Steps between C-alpha positions, in 0.01 A plus 500: 500500500708795618331816613466771235535227220199512271297185555390278224130421444294206392137547383258227452193577281215327332290586191206728566626605840365847558785615734810339329552771236521776760754304719697426176496867404621605853783254506610582156518857592706429810741289280533804263579714797764275639286435824466131387785322351324226289155396428385153405136448409344152474159418357389216735254387246778395284735405784283365792799324643644841609199584707504141641865535606422822677169400649329782335128481444412861393609755247651745486773377727821692542839401669686821540842431653413290805142621516209295364194710420170344408228686300479849363771741590503868427799664331568673842490173682751333256736782533481496886582126513777531239660783703458310826658189358830398667450703819403413852235765477352308196490172691333678787231648277458167326457319825246749616305446171506115528387489868237775455350287217520173694788341306666360807621179310683712247665702790603181678651360182701824449621483862668174409632616164606860548701629793430846399122446542554393867701804596238725324233363731625686812398835370144362520547379848584875587210633287224581754279614217521166319157323475459224755494235220845606401645511846354150578630374176851628574494319820386179339781513244775554760359233736548264215869577530526434872845372608652560166834671430284736270302622797802523728664736259209752559573499888677842494215660324241332708681622816488847373127462450453360844581867623242666264275776627180293409432217743353284208827512323683415817282202579531367132877542521512307822292225364719463200825518707374197686462320170867567393620229747806734543622510867638845426151640495428410861659837641258707281212290608582522865517879475144494359376320805508838655315663215220758605244302287354182646452327158873555412608366844294187450609438146873563597455250781355236274768554237773473762353173622494368141847621444648338811315187432617459147 
């Protein structure tokens, strides 16, 4: 979907669900305001095939634009995700949420399906305040793309991060540059062999060896 275009929403509910009415109310209000374009509501007790097709096992479950949200969502949360839909900042926030909650499989699937999701991972590489689980998860997702054209396309941004003020960011960027398989990254990695941080020098050397051996 295009940025600034109101996202559509799909809500799965079940009879007797204590949180479903609040989520429905929140989404309906967003439709009235024009923040959400269209709302479809499915009672999975009547249509279990919908839940099966989507792999959903809990209610409420909401798809808001590209974002899948399980469980109760406040009106503020729904508005936030609706306003973030279609933007790189939205994908970054969603990636952070997934990885912080241990949903690495979902993040890896999105990396294969959504080019915008992959680009949005780089702000998390640079985010020194991100939890370790998020930073490790980002690395795992990008490592799964080693040697791909998708990862190669990130080389200019990774090269910029290789000059970051924080040595942890420089180290991570060097590691990822080695995984691109792009010979053009060699110059940046050689420069980091003279880095003032020993860890960065070591990782740059390993990345350069991997690059030259690929």
